[in-house]
C-alpha positions as CSV (number, residue, x, y, z in Angstrom):
1,M,-61.7,1.2,-26.2
2,G,-59.3,4.2,-26.3
3,K,-55.8,4.5,-24.8
4,T,-55.1,3.4,-21.3
5,F,-52.5,5.1,-19.0
6,I,-50.1,2.9,-17.0
7,F,-48.5,4.6,-14.0
8,G,-46.9,4.0,-10.6
9,H,-47.3,6.1,-7.4
10,K,-46.6,9.8,-6.8
11,N,-43.0,10.6,-5.9
12,P,-42.0,7.8,-8.2
13,D,-39.1,5.5,-7.5
14,T,-37.2,3.2,-9.9
15,D,-39.7,0.4,-9.5
16,S,-42.6,2.6,-10.1
17,I,-41.2,4.2,-13.3
18,C,-39.7,1.0,-14.7
19,S,-42.8,-1.1,-14.0
20,A,-44.9,1.4,-15.9
21,I,-42.5,1.3,-18.9
22,V,-42.2,-2.5,-18.8
23,Y,-45.9,-3.2,-18.4
24,A,-46.6,-0.8,-21.3
25,D,-44.1,-2.8,-23.4
26,L,-45.9,-6.1,-22.6
27,K,-49.4,-4.7,-23.1
28,T,-48.4,-3.1,-26.4
29,K,-47.0,-6.4,-27.7
30,L,-50.2,-8.0,-26.7
31,G,-52.1,-5.6,-28.9
32,F,-53.3,-3.0,-26.4
33,D,-53.2,0.8,-26.8
34,V,-51.4,2.0,-23.7
35,E,-48.9,4.7,-22.6
36,A,-46.6,4.7,-19.6
37,V,-46.8,8.0,-17.7
38,R,-45.6,9.3,-14.4
39,L,-47.0,11.2,-11.5
40,G,-43.9,13.1,-10.4
41,D,-40.3,13.9,-11.1
42,I,-37.8,11.1,-11.5
43,N,-35.0,10.8,-9.0
44,D,-31.2,10.5,-9.8
45,E,-31.2,6.7,-9.5
46,T,-34.0,6.3,-12.0
47,A,-32.4,8.8,-14.4
48,F,-29.2,6.7,-14.3
49,V,-31.2,3.6,-15.1
50,L,-33.2,5.1,-17.9
51,K,-30.0,6.5,-19.5
52,T,-28.2,3.2,-19.1
53,F,-30.9,1.3,-20.9
54,N,-31.9,3.9,-23.5
55,A,-35.4,4.4,-22.2
56,E,-37.4,7.6,-22.5
57,V,-38.6,9.3,-19.4
58,P,-42.4,8.8,-19.3
59,R,-44.6,11.9,-19.8
60,L,-45.6,13.7,-16.6
61,I,-49.4,14.0,-16.0
62,E,-51.3,15.7,-13.2
63,K,-54.7,14.2,-14.1
64,A,-55.7,11.3,-16.2
65,S,-59.4,11.9,-17.0
66,P,-58.9,14.7,-19.5
67,E,-57.1,12.2,-21.8
68,V,-58.2,8.7,-21.0
69,D,-61.2,6.8,-19.5
70,S,-59.2,3.9,-18.1
71,V,-55.9,3.4,-16.2
72,I,-53.7,0.6,-14.9
73,L,-51.9,1.0,-11.6
74,V,-48.5,-0.5,-11.0
75,D,-46.4,-0.6,-7.8
76,H,-49.3,0.9,-5.7
77,N,-53.0,0.7,-5.0
78,E,-53.7,3.2,-2.2
79,R,-55.7,6.1,-3.5
80,Q,-53.8,8.9,-1.8
81,Q,-50.6,7.7,-3.6
82,S,-52.3,7.6,-7.0
83,V,-53.4,10.2,-9.6
84,D,-55.4,13.0,-8.2
85,D,-58.5,12.2,-10.2
86,I,-58.4,8.4,-9.7
87,D,-62.2,8.5,-8.9
88,D,-62.9,9.8,-12.4
89,V,-61.3,7.0,-14.3
90,H,-61.9,3.2,-14.6
91,V,-59.1,1.1,-13.0
92,L,-58.7,-1.8,-15.3
93,E,-55.8,-3.6,-13.6
94,V,-53.5,-3.4,-10.6
95,I,-50.0,-5.0,-10.5
96,D,-48.5,-4.5,-7.0
97,H,-46.5,-5.9,-4.1
98,H,-47.7,-3.7,-1.3
99,R,-50.5,-3.9,1.3
100,I,-54.0,-3.3,0.0
101,A,-55.6,-0.2,1.6
102,N,-58.1,2.5,0.6
103,F,-58.9,0.8,-2.6
104,E,-62.2,-0.2,-4.1
105,T,-63.7,-0.2,-7.6
106,A,-67.3,-0.3,-9.0
107,D,-66.4,-3.1,-11.5
108,P,-64.4,-6.3,-11.4
109,L,-60.8,-5.9,-12.5
110,Y,-57.6,-7.9,-12.9
111,Y,-55.7,-7.5,-9.6
112,R,-52.3,-9.1,-9.2
113,A,-50.6,-8.6,-5.9
114,E,-47.8,-10.9,-4.6
115,P,-45.6,-10.7,-1.5
116,V,-42.4,-10.2,-3.4
117,G,-39.8,-7.5,-3.2
118,C,-40.5,-5.8,-6.4
119,T,-43.3,-5.2,-9.0
120,T,-41.1,-6.2,-11.9
121,T,-40.6,-9.7,-10.3
122,I,-44.3,-10.1,-11.0
123,L,-44.0,-8.6,-14.5
124,N,-41.3,-11.2,-15.2
125,K,-43.9,-13.9,-14.6
126,L,-46.4,-12.1,-16.8
127,Y,-44.1,-12.1,-19.8
128,K,-43.6,-15.8,-19.4
129,E,-47.3,-16.5,-18.9
130,H,-48.0,-14.7,-22.2
131,G,-45.1,-16.2,-24.0
132,V,-43.5,-12.8,-24.8
133,E,-39.8,-12.6,-25.0
134,I,-38.1,-10.0,-22.8
135,E,-35.8,-7.7,-24.8
136,K,-32.3,-6.7,-23.5
137,E,-33.2,-3.1,-22.6
138,I,-36.4,-4.1,-20.9
139,A,-34.6,-6.8,-18.9
140,G,-32.2,-4.1,-17.7
141,L,-35.0,-1.9,-16.5
142,M,-36.6,-4.9,-14.7
143,L,-33.3,-5.8,-13.0
144,S,-32.8,-2.2,-12.0
145,A,-36.1,-2.1,-10.2
146,I,-35.4,-5.3,-8.3
147,I,-32.0,-4.0,-7.2
148,S,-33.5,-0.7,-6.1
149,D,-36.4,-2.2,-4.1
150,S,-34.2,-4.8,-2.5
151,L,-31.2,-2.6,-1.9
152,L,-29.0,-5.0,-3.9
153,F,-30.8,-8.0,-2.4
154,K,-30.1,-6.9,1.2
155,S,-33.6,-5.8,2.2
156,P,-35.8,-8.1,4.2
157,T,-38.5,-7.7,1.5
158,C,-36.2,-9.5,-1.0
159,T,-37.5,-13.1,-1.7
160,E,-36.0,-16.0,-3.5
161,Q,-38.3,-15.1,-6.4
162,D,-36.7,-11.7,-6.7
163,V,-33.2,-13.2,-6.6
164,K,-34.1,-15.8,-9.3
165,A,-35.8,-13.2,-11.5
166,A,-32.8,-10.9,-11.1
167,Q,-30.4,-13.6,-12.2
168,E,-32.5,-14.4,-15.3
169,L,-32.8,-10.7,-16.2
170,A,-29.1,-10.0,-15.7
171,Q,-28.3,-12.7,-18.1
172,I,-30.7,-11.3,-20.7
173,A,-29.3,-7.8,-20.1
174,G,-25.7,-9.0,-20.3
175,I,-24.6,-7.3,-17.1
176,D,-23.1,-8.2,-13.7
177,A,-26.0,-7.5,-11.3
178,N,-23.8,-6.7,-8.3
179,E,-21.3,-4.4,-10.1
180,Y,-24.0,-2.6,-11.9
181,G,-26.3,-2.5,-8.9
182,L,-23.7,-0.8,-6.7
183,N,-23.0,1.9,-9.3
184,M,-26.8,2.4,-9.6
185,L,-27.4,2.7,-5.9
186,K,-24.4,5.1,-5.6
187,A,-25.9,7.3,-8.4
188,G,-29.2,7.5,-6.4
189,A,-27.3,8.2,-3.1
190,D,-25.6,11.3,-4.5
191,L,-27.5,13.9,-2.6
192,S,-25.1,16.9,-3.3
193,G,-26.8,20.1,-4.1
194,K,-30.3,19.0,-3.0
195,T,-32.4,21.2,-0.7
196,A,-34.1,19.9,2.4
197,E,-37.5,20.1,0.6
198,E,-36.1,18.0,-2.2
199,L,-34.6,15.4,0.1
200,I,-37.8,14.7,1.9
201,G,-39.7,14.5,-1.4
202,I,-37.4,12.1,-3.2
203,D,-39.3,9.0,-2.0
204,A,-42.2,10.0,0.3
205,K,-45.6,8.3,0.8
206,V,-48.6,9.2,2.9
207,F,-50.4,6.4,4.8
208,P,-53.6,6.4,6.8
209,M,-53.0,4.5,10.0
210,G,-56.3,4.2,11.9
211,S,-57.5,7.8,12.3
212,K,-54.0,9.1,11.9
213,K,-52.3,10.5,8.8
214,V,-48.6,9.7,8.5
215,E,-46.0,10.5,5.9
216,I,-42.8,8.5,5.6
217,A,-39.9,9.8,3.5
218,Q,-37.0,7.5,2.8
219,I,-33.6,8.8,1.8
220,N,-30.9,6.4,0.7
221,A,-27.4,7.6,1.5
222,I,-23.8,6.2,1.4
223,D,-23.2,8.3,4.6
224,P,-26.2,9.4,6.6
225,A,-24.0,12.1,8.2
226,D,-24.2,14.0,4.8
227,V,-28.0,14.2,5.2
228,L,-27.9,14.9,8.9
229,A,-25.7,17.9,8.3
230,L,-28.9,19.5,7.0
231,K,-31.0,18.4,10.0
232,A,-32.2,21.9,11.0
233,E,-33.4,22.5,7.4
234,L,-35.0,19.0,7.2
235,E,-36.9,19.6,10.5
236,Q,-38.2,22.9,9.2
237,A,-39.3,21.3,5.9
238,V,-41.0,18.5,7.8
239,T,-42.8,20.9,10.1
240,D,-44.1,22.9,7.1
241,A,-45.3,19.7,5.5
242,I,-47.1,18.7,8.7
243,V,-49.0,21.9,8.7
244,E,-49.7,21.9,4.9
245,K,-51.0,18.3,4.9
246,T,-52.4,18.1,8.4
247,L,-50.2,15.2,9.3
248,D,-50.1,13.5,12.7
249,L,-46.6,12.2,12.1
250,F,-43.8,12.8,9.6
251,L,-41.0,10.2,9.7
252,V,-37.8,10.7,7.7
253,V,-35.8,7.5,7.4
254,I,-32.2,8.0,6.3
255,T,-31.0,4.6,5.2
256,D,-27.3,3.7,5.1
257,I,-27.2,1.5,1.9
258,L,-23.8,0.1,2.8
259,N,-24.4,-0.9,6.4
260,S,-28.2,-1.6,6.3
261,D,-29.2,0.6,9.2
262,S,-31.3,3.8,9.2
263,V,-31.4,7.0,11.2
264,A,-34.9,8.3,11.9
265,I,-36.1,11.9,12.3
266,A,-39.6,12.0,13.7
267,I,-41.8,15.1,14.2
268,G,-45.5,15.5,14.9
269,A,-48.1,14.7,17.6
270,E,-47.5,11.0,17.4
271,T,-43.7,10.7,17.7
272,S,-44.2,8.4,20.7
273,A,-45.5,5.7,18.2
274,V,-42.0,5.6,16.7
275,E,-40.4,5.1,20.1
276,E,-42.8,2.3,20.9
277,A,-42.6,0.7,17.4
278,F,-38.8,0.5,17.4
279,N,-38.0,0.4,21.2
280,V,-36.0,3.6,20.9
281,K,-35.8,6.9,22.6
282,L,-35.9,10.0,20.4
283,D,-33.1,12.4,21.2
284,D,-33.7,15.8,19.6
285,N,-36.2,14.1,17.3
286,Q,-33.6,11.5,16.2
287,A,-33.0,7.8,16.8
288,L,-30.9,5.0,15.2
289,L,-33.0,2.1,13.8
290,K,-30.6,-0.8,13.7
291,G,-31.2,-3.2,10.8
292,V,-34.2,-1.2,9.5
293,V,-34.1,-0.6,5.7
294,S,-37.6,-1.4,4.5
295,R,-40.5,1.1,4.8
296,K,-42.9,-1.5,3.4
297,K,-42.0,-4.4,5.7
298,Q,-40.3,-3.0,8.8
299,I,-41.8,0.4,9.3
300,V,-45.4,0.7,8.0
301,P,-46.8,-2.5,9.5
302,V,-45.6,-1.8,13.1
303,L,-46.5,1.9,13.0
304,T,-50.0,1.0,11.6
305,E,-50.6,-1.5,14.4
306,I,-49.7,1.0,17.1
307,L,-51.6,3.9,15.6
308,Q,-54.7,2.0,14.8
309,N,-55.3,1.6,18.5
310,R,-55.0,5.3,19.3
């Protein structure tokens, strides 16, 4: 068997990149020929993490099949979020913590999906199950992913398993999780100099919801007002994306990482679904979503339920 690529989803976040690097480390130590790669540019938060723990940025690929026959997916399973030629390669494994949708294979595979807040929480278990010691730098990457996905343990997706794993990993890495985590989140929330197109592409995913096609972009900010200052430009970028991708709804979620609320900007034919899902009234395409910080747990499920019936 030749080399296998390991990668997370398009528009990769910290969990997606770190999980690929971490799982490649484990698989290599178990004797497999693997390489962690990425499907998009890394964001500022992830760059901060990789620099802190002396990790190389994984190589960017657009297609997998010209180089490998098999791949391992981490932090995703939905085909539209994966490599463009996913149908041309053999998916050997999936390690994920999201819903399962638009996914099927011709052959049996190892599939590990758990309802936890972060993929590296699962990988922490896999190191233990295989009796492989976690090195200091790898522990730092894993901890960073948990902090990122849980918004420093404030997100409703965060479980006791995530907190316990983070405590273990912080000890191995030799850092204070809360002090380091706040600095990491602030690095990711520095949005100065970014264009509207860049902002909506930092962390965006497309979801099929019934017969509808929805894109949800999440932007973490220390002060949402800094992002809303570019509202006109954001709306134009979103409108262009709707036309280009034939979307029924584009939802931009600007999350206040300090106060754990979000401001939504919704554009498209199905904006009424946002009003129904969150019991809000859009004013000039905008609404405050009190207590909403998680796309995976608080946004996608309720929108999917509504749009599946339309």
